[in-house]
ZANU-712409 format. One record per residue (C-alpha): residue in one letter; y, x, z; residue number from 1; chain. Coordinates in steps of 0.5 Angstrom, whole numbers, plus 500, padded with zeros to 3 digits. Each point is the difference from the previous one (the first is absolute). Example, Ala and Ser with C-alpha at 12.3 -4.5 7.8 and 13.67 -1.06 7.14 Angstrom:
BEGIN
[node "A", [491, 525, 516], 1, "A"]
[node "S", [507, 502, 498], 2, "A"]
***
This chain:
BEGIN
[node "M", [697, 898, 235], 1, "A"]
[node "I", [497, 506, 501], 2, "A"]
[node "V", [505, 504, 498], 3, "A"]
[node "L", [505, 496, 504], 4, "A"]
[node "L", [496, 502, 507], 5, "A"]
[node "T", [499, 507, 497], 6, "A"]
[node "G", [507, 501, 500], 7, "A"]
[node "C", [501, 497, 506], 8, "A"]
[node "S", [495, 505, 503], 9, "A"]
[node "L", [503, 506, 498], 10, "A"]
[node "A", [508, 497, 502], 11, "A"]
[node "L", [497, 499, 506], 12, "A"]
[node "S", [496, 507, 501], 13, "A"]
[node "L", [507, 503, 497], 14, "A"]
[node "G", [504, 496, 506], 15, "A"]
[node "V", [494, 502, 505], 16, "A"]
[node "A", [501, 508, 498], 17, "A"]
[node "I", [508, 499, 500], 18, "A"]
[node "A", [499, 498, 507], 19, "A"]
[node "F", [496, 504, 504], 20, "A"]
[node "G", [503, 507, 496], 21, "A"]
[node "E", [495, 505, 498], 22, "A"]
[node "P", [494, 500, 504], 23, "A"]
[node "A", [498, 493, 496], 24, "A"]
[node "L", [502, 504, 493], 25, "A"]
[node "H", [494, 505, 503], 26, "A"]
[node "R", [496, 494, 501], 27, "A"]
[node "P", [501, 495, 493], 28, "A"]
[node "H", [493, 498, 501], 29, "A"]
[node "I", [502, 496, 507], 30, "A"]
[node "A", [507, 497, 495], 31, "A"]
[node "L", [496, 498, 495], 32, "A"]
[node "A", [495, 496, 505], 33, "A"]
[node "L", [506, 497, 504], 34, "A"]
[node "G", [503, 498, 494], 35, "A"]
[node "F", [493, 497, 496], 36, "A"]
[node "G", [499, 496, 507], 37, "A"]
[node "G", [507, 498, 501], 38, "A"]
[node "V", [500, 497, 493], 39, "A"]
[node "F", [494, 497, 500], 40, "A"]
[node "G", [499, 497, 507], 41, "A"]
[node "A", [506, 497, 498], 42, "A"]
[node "A", [498, 497, 494], 43, "A"]
[node "A", [493, 498, 503], 44, "A"]
[node "L", [504, 497, 505], 45, "A"]
[node "L", [505, 496, 495], 46, "A"]
[node "F", [493, 498, 497], 47, "A"]
[node "V", [497, 496, 506], 48, "A"]
[node "L", [507, 498, 502], 49, "A"]
[node "A", [501, 496, 493], 50, "A"]
[node "T", [492, 498, 500], 51, "A"]
[node "I", [501, 497, 506], 52, "A"]
[node "G", [507, 497, 499], 53, "A"]
[node "D", [497, 497, 493], 54, "A"]
[node "K", [494, 498, 503], 55, "A"]
[node "H", [504, 495, 505], 56, "A"]
[node "L", [506, 499, 495], 57, "A"]
[node "W", [494, 496, 495], 58, "A"]
[node "V", [497, 497, 506], 59, "A"]
[node "A", [507, 496, 502], 60, "A"]
[node "S", [502, 499, 492], 61, "A"]
[node "L", [493, 496, 500], 62, "A"]
[node "N", [501, 496, 505], 63, "A"]
[node "V", [507, 498, 498], 64, "A"]
[node "I", [497, 498, 493], 65, "A"]
[node "A", [494, 496, 504], 66, "A"]
[node "A", [505, 496, 503], 67, "A"]
[node "K", [505, 498, 495], 68, "A"]
[node "L", [493, 498, 495], 69, "A"]
[node "L", [498, 496, 506], 70, "A"]
[node "G", [506, 497, 503], 71, "A"]
[node "A", [498, 501, 506], 72, "A"]
[node "H", [498, 505, 505], 73, "A"]
[node "R", [493, 499, 501], 74, "A"]
[node "S", [501, 501, 508], 75, "A"]
[node "D", [504, 494, 500], 76, "A"]
[node "L", [494, 495, 498], 77, "A"]
[node "G", [495, 499, 506], 78, "A"]
[node "V", [497, 494, 503], 79, "A"]
[node "T", [505, 500, 505], 80, "A"]
[node "T", [506, 500, 497], 81, "A"]
[node "V", [498, 494, 493], 82, "A"]
[node "V", [501, 495, 504], 83, "A"]
[node "G", [506, 495, 499], 84, "A"]
[node "R", [501, 505, 493], 85, "A"]
[node "T", [500, 496, 493], 86, "A"]
[node "A", [494, 502, 495], 87, "A"]
[node "V", [499, 498, 493], 88, "A"]
[node "V", [494, 497, 498], 89, "A"]
[node "V", [495, 504, 495], 90, "A"]
[node "S", [495, 496, 499], 91, "A"]
[node "A", [498, 492, 500], 92, "A"]
[node "F", [498, 497, 507], 93, "A"]
[node "A", [492, 497, 500], 94, "A"]
[node "R", [498, 496, 505], 95, "A"]
[node "S", [493, 503, 503], 96, "A"]
[node "A", [493, 496, 502], 97, "A"]
[node "D", [503, 500, 507], 98, "A"]
[node "G", [507, 497, 498], 99, "A"]
[node "H", [504, 505, 501], 100, "A"]
[node "V", [505, 503, 495], 101, "A"]
[node "F", [500, 506, 497], 102, "A"]
[node "G", [504, 505, 495], 103, "A"]
[node "Q", [504, 506, 500], 104, "A"]
[node "V", [507, 502, 501], 105, "A"]
[node "R", [504, 506, 499], 106, "A"]
[node "L", [505, 503, 505], 107, "A"]
[node "G", [503, 506, 498], 108, "A"]
[node "A", [494, 505, 497], 109, "A"]
[node "E", [495, 497, 504], 110, "A"]
[node "I", [495, 494, 498], 111, "A"]
[node "W", [498, 496, 505], 112, "A"]
[node "T", [495, 494, 501], 113, "A"]
[node "A", [503, 494, 502], 114, "A"]
[node "Q", [499, 493, 504], 115, "A"]
[node "L", [504, 494, 499], 116, "A"]
[node "E", [503, 498, 507], 117, "A"]
[node "S", [498, 492, 498], 118, "A"]
[node "L", [494, 498, 496], 119, "A"]
[node "S", [506, 494, 498], 120, "A"]
[node "S", [505, 505, 497], 121, "A"]
[node "P", [501, 500, 493], 122, "A"]
[node "L", [495, 506, 496], 123, "A"]
[node "P", [506, 505, 498], 124, "A"]
[node "T", [500, 503, 493], 125, "A"]
[node "P", [500, 507, 498], 126, "A"]
[node "G", [507, 503, 501], 127, "A"]
[node "A", [501, 495, 505], 128, "A"]
[node "S", [503, 502, 507], 129, "A"]
[node "V", [497, 499, 506], 130, "A"]
[node "K", [502, 502, 507], 131, "A"]
[node "I", [495, 504, 505], 132, "A"]
[node "V", [499, 496, 506], 133, "A"]
[node "A", [495, 503, 504], 134, "A"]
[node "M", [494, 506, 499], 135, "A"]
[node "R", [493, 497, 501], 136, "A"]
[node "G", [497, 508, 500], 137, "A"]
[node "L", [501, 503, 493], 138, "A"]
[node "T", [502, 493, 497], 139, "A"]
[node "A", [507, 498, 499], 140, "A"]
[node "I", [501, 492, 503], 141, "A"]
[node "V", [505, 497, 496], 142, "A"]
[node "K", [504, 494, 498], 143, "A"]
[node "A", [503, 498, 492], 144, "A"]
***
């Protein structure tokens, strides 16, 4: 790399000397300074641009990979967008001390606490599909 940069700077110096004629030949240190400065400046600029571009390319690639692995975009899920969607039961529903029936459901990549809409509904088993009919705080109200 150093050999390439040195060769480029000498070629640029020679070009400056030819372009500016005899006065440049009397001041070779100016021609050499312009040559080295131009080549090393261009190399530094190229390094900065490649580093910034590489960082953004990596971030974009990781976002695509994460979206494919999770099966859904994180922005697609949230309290306001889950009502009406179908979720899968991941833990068995059970009755609490106050008589309500709670369990957990998976919607996309997220697991939500769920409560059965009706106390008289049969308890869904893990793997069963349920429909989210409402949200109460961060608890999904579901029906089998």
